[in-house]
C-alpha positions as CSV (number, residue, x, y, z in Angstrom):
1,X,0.0,0.0,0.0
2,X,2.1,2.8,-1.3
3,X,1.9,6.1,0.7
4,X,0.5,4.4,3.8
5,X,2.7,5.0,6.8
6,X,3.1,2.1,9.2
7,X,3.2,2.9,12.9
8,X,4.6,1.0,15.7
9,X,4.3,1.6,19.4
10,X,7.7,3.2,19.3
11,X,7.4,5.6,16.4
12,X,5.5,8.1,18.5
13,X,7.9,7.5,21.4
14,X,11.0,8.5,19.5
15,X,11.2,11.9,21.1
16,X,10.9,10.6,24.6
17,X,13.2,7.7,23.8
18,X,15.8,10.1,22.4
19,X,15.6,12.2,25.5
20,X,16.0,9.1,27.7
21,X,19.0,7.9,25.6
22,X,20.6,11.4,25.8
23,X,20.1,11.4,29.5
24,X,21.6,7.9,29.8
25,X,24.5,8.9,27.6
26,X,25.2,11.9,29.8
27,X,24.9,9.7,32.9
28,X,27.3,7.3,31.4
29,X,30.0,10.0,31.3
30,X,29.3,11.1,34.8
31,X,30.7,9.1,37.7
32,X,28.1,6.9,39.4
33,X,27.7,7.1,43.1
34,X,29.0,4.0,44.9
35,X,26.7,1.1,44.9
36,X,25.3,-0.4,48.1
37,X,27.3,-3.2,49.7
38,X,26.9,-6.4,47.8
39,X,26.0,-4.7,44.5
40,X,28.1,-3.4,41.6
41,X,27.6,-1.0,38.7
42,X,26.5,-2.6,35.4
43,X,24.9,-1.3,32.2
44,X,21.3,-2.5,31.7
45,X,19.1,-2.4,28.6
46,X,15.3,-2.5,28.1
47,X,14.1,-3.2,24.6
48,X,10.4,-2.6,23.8
49,X,9.1,-4.8,21.0
50,X,5.8,-3.8,19.4
51,X,3.7,-6.8,18.4
52,X,1.8,-5.3,15.4
53,X,3.5,-6.6,12.2
54,X,2.6,-4.8,9.1
55,X,-0.8,-6.1,7.9
56,X,-0.6,-8.9,10.5
57,X,-2.5,-8.0,13.7
58,X,0.1,-9.5,16.1
59,X,3.4,-11.1,16.4
60,X,2.2,-14.3,18.1
61,X,3.6,-15.7,21.3
62,X,5.2,-18.5,19.3
63,X,6.8,-16.0,16.9
64,X,8.2,-14.0,19.7
65,X,9.5,-17.1,21.5
66,X,11.3,-18.2,18.3
67,X,12.8,-14.7,18.0
68,X,14.0,-14.9,21.6
69,X,15.5,-18.4,21.0
70,X,17.2,-17.5,17.7
71,X,18.2,-13.8,18.1
72,X,18.2,-12.7,21.7
73,X,19.3,-15.6,23.8
74,X,22.4,-16.4,21.7
75,X,23.6,-12.8,22.2
76,X,22.7,-12.7,25.9
77,X,23.1,-16.3,27.1
78,X,23.6,-15.3,30.8
79,X,19.9,-14.4,31.2
80,X,17.2,-11.9,30.6
81,X,13.7,-11.1,31.7
82,X,10.6,-10.7,29.4
83,X,7.5,-8.8,30.5
84,X,4.2,-8.4,28.6
85,X,3.3,-4.8,28.1
86,X,1.3,-2.4,26.0
87,X,1.5,1.2,24.8
88,X,-0.3,3.9,23.1
89,X,0.4,7.0,21.1
90,X,-1.3,9.5,18.8
91,X,-1.1,8.4,15.2
92,X,-2.2,10.1,12.0
93,X,-5.0,12.6,12.3
94,X,-4.7,12.5,16.1
95,X,-6.1,9.0,16.2
96,X,-5.3,7.0,19.4
97,X,-3.2,3.9,18.5
98,X,-2.7,1.0,20.9
99,X,-0.3,-1.9,20.6
100,X,0.6,-4.9,22.7
101,X,4.3,-5.3,23.3
102,X,7.0,-7.4,25.0
103,X,9.8,-5.7,27.1
104,X,13.1,-7.5,27.3
105,X,15.4,-6.5,30.2
106,X,19.0,-7.6,30.3
107,X,22.0,-6.8,32.4
108,X,24.7,-6.2,29.8
109,X,27.9,-8.1,30.1
110,X,30.9,-6.1,31.0
111,X,33.4,-5.5,28.2
112,X,33.1,-4.5,24.6
113,X,30.4,-5.5,22.2
114,X,27.3,-5.4,24.3
115,X,25.9,-2.3,22.6
116,X,26.5,-3.9,19.2
117,X,24.6,-7.0,20.3
118,X,21.7,-4.9,21.4
119,X,21.7,-3.2,18.0
120,X,21.8,-6.6,16.2
121,X,18.7,-7.7,18.2
122,X,16.8,-4.4,17.4
123,X,17.7,-4.8,13.7
124,X,16.7,-8.4,13.5
125,X,13.3,-7.7,15.0
126,X,12.6,-4.6,12.8
127,X,13.5,-6.7,9.7
128,X,11.6,-9.9,10.6
129,X,8.4,-8.3,11.9
130,X,8.3,-5.1,9.7
131,X,8.6,-2.7,12.6
132,X,9.6,1.0,12.2
133,X,11.5,1.0,15.4
134,X,12.3,-0.8,18.7
135,X,12.6,1.6,21.6
136,X,15.7,0.9,23.6
137,X,16.7,2.4,27.0
138,X,20.1,1.8,28.5
139,X,21.3,3.0,31.9
140,X,23.7,2.3,34.7
141,X,22.3,0.4,37.6
142,X,23.6,-1.2,40.8
143,X,23.1,-5.0,40.4
144,X,23.4,-8.0,42.6
145,X,22.8,-11.6,41.6
């Protein structure tokens, strides 16, 4: 359908996501206060995956599970958390849009390459499920396992 713009839950959140990412980037450069006893500073990421897929109403639970198994888990084998969610935004002509989502939270491994792996996951999802964007928030957090 030429000329029809596809929306995802994250298209309308781009401004707030950009602000969150800019804030996180600034915080990354600032020294973090000491973590409480028993915890240490790590980077964390939250990825918000919209479940509308082009003309298809939903990315099914099975589709999402396969995506986790093939694309996310191999890049973050130490563990992650998946939470069901939903979002809304104003679409064309001020029409309220709603979309189911999945949120994947991961404590990023220390060392190089973690941000590249996050980007690979985002890219794979956008391509496979015809999404315009995948909102990603990264931040420093005090973590204990």
